[in-house]
C-alpha positions as CSV (number, residue, x, y, z in Angstrom):
1,M,112.1,-25.6,148.0
2,L,110.0,-28.4,146.5
3,R,109.9,-30.2,149.9
4,T,108.7,-27.1,151.7
5,A,106.0,-26.5,149.1
6,L,104.9,-30.1,149.3
7,A,104.9,-29.9,153.1
8,R,102.7,-26.8,153.0
9,A,100.3,-28.5,150.5
10,V,100.0,-31.5,152.8
11,H,99.4,-29.3,155.8
12,R,96.7,-27.4,154.0
13,L,95.0,-30.6,152.8
14,R,95.1,-32.0,156.3
15,A,93.5,-28.8,157.7
16,V,90.7,-28.9,155.0
17,T,89.9,-32.5,155.6
18,Q,90.0,-32.1,159.4
19,D,87.6,-29.2,159.1
20,A,85.3,-31.3,156.9
21,H,85.5,-34.2,159.4
22,D,84.8,-32.0,162.4
23,D,81.6,-30.6,160.7
24,E,78.8,-32.6,162.2
25,T,75.8,-30.7,160.8
26,G,75.1,-33.5,158.3
27,D,73.0,-33.2,155.2
28,V,69.8,-31.8,156.8
29,P,68.1,-30.7,153.5
30,G,68.7,-34.2,152.1
31,W,67.1,-35.9,155.0
32,V,64.2,-33.5,155.0
33,L,63.6,-34.2,151.3
34,I,63.7,-37.9,151.9
35,T,61.3,-37.7,154.8
36,L,58.8,-35.5,152.8
37,M,59.0,-37.7,149.8
38,T,58.4,-40.8,151.9
39,A,55.4,-39.2,153.6
40,G,54.0,-38.2,150.2
41,L,54.4,-41.8,148.9
42,V,52.6,-43.1,152.0
43,V,49.7,-40.7,151.5
44,V,49.4,-41.5,147.8
45,I,49.5,-45.3,148.3
46,W,47.1,-45.1,151.2
47,A,44.7,-43.0,149.1
48,L,44.8,-45.5,146.2
49,A,44.8,-48.7,148.3
50,G,42.8,-47.6,151.3
51,P,39.3,-48.4,150.0
52,A,40.4,-51.8,148.7
53,L,42.1,-52.7,152.0
54,A,39.0,-51.5,153.9
55,D,36.8,-53.7,151.7
56,L,39.1,-56.7,152.2
57,F,39.1,-56.2,155.9
58,Q,35.3,-56.0,156.0
59,Q,35.0,-59.2,154.0
60,A,37.4,-61.0,156.3
61,I,35.4,-59.9,159.4
62,E,32.1,-60.9,157.8
63,R,33.5,-64.4,156.9
64,V,34.9,-64.9,160.4
65,S,31.8,-63.7,162.2
66,G,29.4,-65.4,159.8
67,L,27.2,-62.4,159.2
């Protein structure tokens, strides 16, 4: 009796883990969230550092060209 119940439980556990293993949909909402957050960070950093980087680039060009 105990052996049969244990065998059924093992069989059910294997079926559940196999179903989870066969599911290849992935964590789409998680990846979408990571992508949106990364894009948001890039926009914020670009907005804050963009003018300073543009000035730095302009100074470098002026020094090289001797204007």
